[in-house]
N, C-alpha and C positions, 0 to 999 in steps of 0.2 A: 152352425157351430153351437151345439148344446153342451155348455160347460156346467159342471156342478156348481151349486150356489156358493159353497165355501171358496171356490177359486174366483168367482166373480167378485165376491166381497173383498177378498185379499187384493185383487187387482185395483178395485175402486179405492181402497184405503191407501194403496201404494202411490196413487196419483196426488194425494194430499201433500202439501209442502211441509217442511220441518216446523215452521212457525205455527201453522194451523194445528199440527199434531201436538205441539207443546202447549198451546192454549186450550186444547180440547183433548186431554188424555183419555185413552181407552180405559173404560171401567166395566167391571161385571155388572149385570143388571141389578143384582141384589145390593151392590154398593150404591148404584144410582137411586134405587128406592129408598135407601137409608139417608142419602145426602139431600134428596129432593122429595120429602114425604108429601103425599097427597097433592102432587102437582102434575101438570102436563109437561112432558119432556119431548123434545125433538131429538131423536137419536139417529146418528149415522152408524149403522150396524157394521162391526168389524169382523166378528166371528159368530157362528151360531152354535147352539147346543141343543138341548131337548126342548120340546114345545112349551114347557113350563118355566124355562129359564136356562141358565148355563151359557148364555150368550153375552157378548161384550160389545159395547158401543161407545161412541163419542157424543157428548151432549153439546148441542149447538144453540139450544134455547130451552127455557123452562119458565113455568109460571102457573098461576091458579086457573087461567082461562084458556081453553083450547084454541079459540079463534085467534087470540093474540100470539100464542106460541106458533101456531101454524103460519101466520103472516110473517113472523120473524124468520122462521125456517125457510120460507119461500124466498125471502130477500137474500138469505145466506146462500141458498142453492143457485140463485141467479148470478151472484158474484163468483161462486166457485162451483162449476158444474160437476166436479168430482164428488161433491157432497150430495148424498141422497138420504134425506131424513124420513124417519117414520115417527108418527105421533103416538105416545102412550101416556096413560094415567098411572101414576105410581102407587096410588092408594088401593085399598081392597074393596071399597064400597061403590065404586063407579059402575062396574059391570055386574049384572045379576048373576047369581050362582049357577044358573043353568047355561050361561054363555060359555062356549068352547073357544079357547085360544088356539089359533091355527098357525101362527108364525109371526116373525117380526119384520117382514120385508114389505113395505108399501111406501114407495117414493111419493113425496108430496108434489113433485113437479112432473 
């Protein structure tokens, strides 16, 4: 069964309980970058857009060090299997200009 990625994301997000959705509201990536500047964020992607943005996600962990954020996200994923986090840096300087962004979906578990 090969379903399109948007359908898979929608189904995964539907598995989250109301309280989890309330605590972790869905935000556009540009809002996430504004609220968490120059930080690593663990994002449960809800909808996708174009490769340079336009997608929406729920923040489950954030901070200045990727290893700490990744560990926190892994703990959250163990407690709630419906959560599938991807790790991103919100600043502009972490990745070299020649690096190509290919998409937001990489589960940490």
